[in-house]
C-alpha positions in Angstrom: -37.6 111.8 117.1 -34.2 110.7 118.6 -32.6 113.6 116.4 -34.3 116.2 117.9 -36.1 114.6 121.0 -35.5 116.7 124.0 -32.9 115.1 126.2 -35.8 114.5 129.1 -37.2 111.6 126.8 -37.1 107.9 127.9 -38.2 105.0 125.7 -39.6 102.0 127.6 -38.8 98.4 126.2 -42.4 98.7 124.3 -41.6 101.8 122.7 -43.5 103.9 124.7 -42.0 107.4 125.4 -41.8 109.3 128.7 -40.1 112.4 130.1 -37.9 112.4 133.2 -39.6 115.4 134.8 -36.3 115.7 137.3 -34.5 116.5 134.2 -36.9 118.8 132.8 -35.9 122.8 132.6 -39.4 123.8 131.4 -38.0 125.4 128.0 -40.8 123.7 125.9 -38.4 121.8 123.3 -40.6 118.7 124.1 -43.6 120.3 122.9 -42.1 121.2 119.6 -40.4 117.7 119.3 -43.5 115.4 120.0 -44.9 114.3 116.6 -48.4 113.3 118.3 -48.7 116.8 120.2 -49.5 115.0 123.6 -47.4 117.5 125.8 -48.4 120.3 127.6 -46.9 122.7 130.2 
């Protein structure tokens, strides 16, 4: 995920991934990158 990840992704110390919505431009790159298909716009 790190190699192709959307630049808005951040990872917590426990490994959870979150999206910084302030940086999101709505291009859908996060949807294509998410291995769990857990993101919808």
